[in-house]
C-alpha positions in Angstrom: 227.8 195.3 109.0 226.4 192.3 110.8 224.8 194.6 113.5 223.1 196.5 110.6 222.0 193.2 109.0 220.5 192.0 112.3 218.7 195.2 112.7 217.2 194.9 109.3 216.1 191.3 110.0 214.6 192.2 113.3 212.7 195.0 111.6 211.4 192.4 109.1 210.2 190.1 111.8 208.5 192.9 113.8 206.7 194.1 110.5 205.6 190.6 109.6 204.3 190.0 113.2 202.3 193.0 112.9 200.9 192.1 109.5 200.4 188.5 110.2 199.0 188.8 113.8 197.4 185.6 115.1 195.8 184.9 111.8 197.5 185.5 108.5 195.4 186.4 105.5 194.6 183.3 103.4 195.4 185.3 100.2 199.2 186.2 100.8 200.3 187.2 97.3 203.4 185.0 96.4 204.8 183.7 93.1 203.4 180.2 93.8 200.3 179.7 96.1 201.2 178.7 99.6 205.0 179.0 99.0 207.4 181.9 100.1 210.3 181.5 97.6 213.4 182.9 99.2 216.6 183.7 97.2 219.9 183.5 99.1 223.4 182.1 99.1 224.5 179.8 101.7 228.1 181.0 102.2 227.5 183.6 104.9 227.7 182.4 108.5 226.1 182.9 110.9 223.3 184.2 108.7 222.9 181.3 106.2 225.2 178.4 105.5 225.2 174.7 105.0 226.2 172.4 107.9 226.1 168.6 107.6 223.9 169.0 104.5 221.3 171.3 106.2 220.7 175.0 105.6 221.0 176.7 108.9 221.6 180.2 110.3 219.9 183.2 111.7 218.3 184.3 108.4 217.1 180.8 107.7 215.5 180.6 111.1 214.0 184.2 110.5 212.5 183.4 107.2 211.1 180.0 108.5 209.3 181.8 111.2 208.0 184.5 108.9 206.8 181.8 106.4 205.1 180.0 109.3 203.4 183.1 110.5 202.0 183.8 107.0 200.9 180.2 106.6 203.4 179.7 103.8 205.9 176.9 103.1 209.4 178.4 102.9 211.4 177.5 99.7 215.1 178.5 99.8 216.7 178.8 96.4 220.5 178.8 96.5 222.0 181.4 94.2 225.2 183.7 94.1 225.6 187.2 95.3 226.6 188.4 91.9 223.3 187.7 90.5 220.7 187.8 93.4 219.6 191.5 93.1 218.9 191.1 89.3 217.2 187.8 89.9 214.9 189.6 92.5 214.3 192.3 89.9 213.4 189.7 87.4 210.7 188.3 89.7 212.4 184.9 90.5 211.9 185.3 94.3 209.3 186.7 96.8 212.2 187.9 98.8 215.9 187.7 99.2 218.1 187.5 102.2 221.9 187.2 102.7 223.1 190.0 104.9 222.2 192.3 102.2 222.8 196.0 103.3 220.1 198.5 102.1 221.6 201.3 100.0 219.7 204.1 98.4 220.3 202.5 94.9 219.2 199.0 96.1 216.2 200.6 97.9 215.1 202.4 94.6 215.4 199.3 92.4 214.1 196.6 94.8 211.2 198.5 96.6 
């Protein structure tokens, strides 16, 4: 499972690198101008967790880098697994992370 999530995260980074290139478009469409709103839950080490009051982990680092390359400020919103998928459908986030495995059903509703 962790290998699959890492593969997905690596794919996202490659995709964003290709899109962002050296110069990201100034009009990246997000919920709030200049901000990448990221839904997650900080109870999933090593992907995202809280240590000494700081949000850390692989996906935190990954999303910080994606936001940087898109010239956006990352805003992590802590939520719960039980509601994160519905919150994404409701338009509360630009993206979600949390070791989320792609399934055909999730791909259908979150594409």
